[in-house]
N, C-alpha and C positions, 0 to 999 in steps of 0.2 A: 500349489496351494496359494490362494490369494492372500495378500498382506493387508493388515488393518491399519488405518491411519486415523488419528484424532485430529480434527481441524477446529481450531478456535476461531471465533468471529465468522462462523459459517453463513450468517445472514447478510454479511456486508458485500459491497461491490466486488472486491477482490476474492473474498471467501467463496461466494457463489460460483464464480468462474473456476476456482480451484477444485471445488467439489464436483462440478460438471466433468472436468477432465479426469479426475480420479475415478469416478464411477464409470465413465466411458472406457477407461483402461482396465477395468475389472477389480479395482481395489474395494475392500470393505471400508466404509467410512462412518465414523461417529462424529457428528457435528455438535459442537457445544453452542448452546443458546442460553439466554437468560430467562426465557419464559416460554410458555406453551404457544402463545400467539406467534412468536418468531418461528417456532418449529413448523407450524402450519403454513406460514408464509413461505418458508424455504421449500417445503414439499410442493406447494402450489406452483411456485416459480419454476422449479426443475421440471415438473410435469408439463408445464406450458412450453418449455424449451425442448420437449420430447426426450428428456433424460430419464432412464429407468431408475427408480429409487428403491429397487428391491434390496440393494446392499447398503442402504442408508439407515442409520439409527441416530438417536439423539441423546444427549445428556445435558443437564442443566448445571452450568458452572459459572462462577463469578471470579474475576481476576483479583478481587479484594478479599477473597475467602479461601481457606484451605479445604473447605467442605467438598467432597466428591471427587477430587483430583486423582487420588490413588486408585479409587474404584474404576474411574473412567480409563485410566492408563494401564490397568493391570494386565491387559491382554493385547496391547497395541505394539506394533512393530515400529511405527514412525509417528511423529507429531508435526503438524504444520501450525505454527503459532502466528496466526494472521491478525488476531484481535488486538486492537490498540486504540485508545481514544484519539479522535482527530477533530480539530477545528482550527481554522485560520486565526480566529480571534483569540486573544489571550484571555484565559479565565480570570475571574476576580482573585481566585486562590490557586496558585500554581500546583499545589498538592493534588487538586482535583484531577489533573492530567498526569502528573509525574508518578503518583503512587500506583495506579493501576498499570501504567506502562512499565515501570521498573520492577515493582514487587510482583506484578502479575507474570512478567517474563521469568523471574527467578523461581516463582511458584511452579511454573510449567517445567522448567529445567530440573528442579530438585525432584519433582514427582516422576519425571521421565527417567532420570537416572536410577531412582529407587526401584522403579518397576521394570528395569531392563530394556527400555526403549533403545533402539539402535541409533537413531538419528533424529534431530529436531531441525526443521527448516524454519527459520525466523524471517518474518516479513519486517525488514527494516526500511530504510528510505535513503535517497540521496541527501535528504536534509541532515542526516547524520554524518555526511561527508563534506557538504559544500558551505555550511554556515560560516560566516566570517570572510568569505571570498567573494569578490565581485567579477573578476575576469580569470581566464586561463582554462586549463583542462583538469577535470577532477579524475582521480584514479581510485581503485579499491584500497589503496594504502592511506588515503587521506581521511582525516577526521575533522568534524566541525569544531571550531574554536569556541569553547564554552564561555570564554571571556570576551567574545566579540560584542561590539556595540549593537544594541537593538535586537539581540537574539530573542526570537519569540519562544513561547513555552513549548510549542509543538517540536521545534528544532531541538530544544533541550531534552524533551521526553524521549524522542527517538534515539538521540545520541547516548544519553545516560542508560537507556534500556539495553541498547546493543553492547555498550561497553561493559555493563554488568553481566551480560550473557557470556561474552568472551572471557571475562575474568573468572566466571564460574567454571567454564570449560578448561581453562588453563590451570586452575588450581584444584580440580577434582581429584579425588583419591578413591581407593577401593579396587576391587577386581574388575568391575564393569566400567568401561570407558564410553561415555556418551559422546557422540559426534554432533557437530553443529555446522549448519550452512546458513549464511545470511544472504538474502536476496534484497538488494537496495534499489527499488524502482525510482524513477524520476517522477515527473508529473504524469499521472495515470489517466488515460482517456480510452475510449472504445465503447461499443454498445453495451448497455447493462443487460443482465438477465432479469426478466420481470419488468415491472412498471415503476419501481421506486427511483425517483429522481432527487432524493433528499441529500445524497452525498455531495461532497464539495465539488468534485469534477462535473458531475451532472447538473447541479444547480447553477454552476458557472456557465455551462453551455446553454442552459435554458434561458438565463438572463441575456446572454449575448444574442441568441436567436430571436428573442422577443423584443429586442431593442431596449432593454432595461439597463444596459451598461453603456451610457453615452460617452464615457471616457475610460480608457484602460490603463493599467499601471505599466510603467516602463521597466520591463524585466524579461530576461531570456535565459532559459535553462533547458537541459535535455528532457525529453518526454518519451512515453512508451505506451504501447497498446496493452490494455488489461488482459487480452487473450494471450499475449506473449508472457506477461507476468505469471499467469496461471500455468502455462506450459513449463516455464523455468522452475517454478515451485515443485511441480510434479517430477521433473527430470532430476532436480536436486536431491530428491529422496534417496535415489539409488546410484547416482553417478559416483564411482569410486574416486575420481580425481577431484570431486567437489568437497570432500571431507575437510571440515575445519577451515573453510575458505569463505570470503565474502565476495559478492558479485554485483557489479553495477548492471541494472536492468534498464537501459535507456538506449536510444539511438546515439550516434556520435555527436551530432550537431545540436546546438541549442535552438529552441523555438520561442519566439516572443508571442504574446497574446495579440499583438498587432498583426503578426504574420498569420495567425490562426483566423483572425477576423477578415483580413484581406482575402485569404484563401476561400473562406466561405462566401464572401461577396462575389468572387470570381466564378464561383460555382452556383450562382443564382439565388443565394440567400439575401434577403432584404434587411434583416434586423441588425446585423453587426455594425459596430462603429470602429473605425481605425484611429480615432482621435486619442492621443496620449494625454493622460492626466499629468499636469505639471508636478514634479517631485515636491515642490513646496506645499502644494495643496494637500497631498497625502500626509506630509509631516505635520501640517496644521491640524488636519482631521484627527491625527493620532492622539492629540491631547484630549479628544472628546469621544473617540470611537475605538473600541477594543479591536475590531477587525482591521481598521486602518493601521493601528499600532502594530498588529501582528504582521502586516505586510512590509513594514519598514526593513526587516531583515533582507528581503529580496529586491528592494528598490535599487534600480540601476545595475542589477546583476546581469552578466553576459558570459555564460559558462558553456563549455562543451565537455564531452566525457570520453574517457578511454574505456571502451567496452570490449577490448580485444580479448581479455581473459574469458569473458562470458561467451564470446563467439567461439573461441578455441575449445573450451572445455565441453560446451554443450552442442557444438556444431550449430549454433544459433543463427537464424536468418530473420532479423526483425521485420515485422510487418511495416511497410512504408507508412510514415506518419500521415501522409496525404490521405491514404485509404482509411486510417484510423479516424481522422477528423470527419471525413464524409460519412463513414459508417455510423459514427456517434451522432452526428447531426440528423441523419435519416431516422435513426432509432428514436431519438428524443422527439423529433417532429411527429412521428407516428404515435408515440405515447401521449403527447400533448393533445393530439386531435381526437383521441378515443373518447 
């Protein structure tokens, strides 16, 4: 008998890839969306990717509201909580990002436990691990230092949301024990499903390819293919050894945007620039620009990752990042030219 999975954030970059893999593996999927337009967009995108949507249904849920969660989760075996607000720039009011990230995660977990869901797979991020560090190797045991200088709101939101989730799991009571798995991707790239290029990764690649990024920030950290992220999410639903563990989803080495741009140039793309933006320029801009201020957290960062646990538990063989970047650029170029 096929198992049923509720996926939040189903219309997003990662969410769409997760649903594609789930449907191809025979799961019944309920995707949460905020409105009817997003529902039709998801159906159209999956159809265009030749994915059967026969086992796909939808529910309208809001991370800021209790309405509908119990009903949506009443007959689900698993949950993938992918939805979370994301932007590089700091919002004028931190609560705009923190509330749906933290309260929304707890709302999902409470309803999942109440309705007998076996396991929740949470989309966290390496930003919940690497904040406050500039060099070295990050591990699944590390946490972002919430007191570190220039920590942006997104780093805070992912860290606090994941910490709240683990606190809930560790302190749960009652006969039914809910399991949690946290997947922590690095910088996520890879070809999108559909033609939406509004996400942070895609919009960055668009600007680079179109020559609209004359200077790039000096930072290097581990990255990953969105297709790998989706595969790990699906594997994490049922892998016994993954229960109540967090996993880094990145390659081992860090990649700089300068490396990405040079690699694209070496492969025939004319738009990218490899010129580094001076650190003082971004610091100066940060007084006037919320996006520049949000990037200060990562300025001068040069990190690598210990992904050995992910490789061991899931027998994971990451897609080479060179392939990821070329596939991304090709897909973006095709979408732009349409």
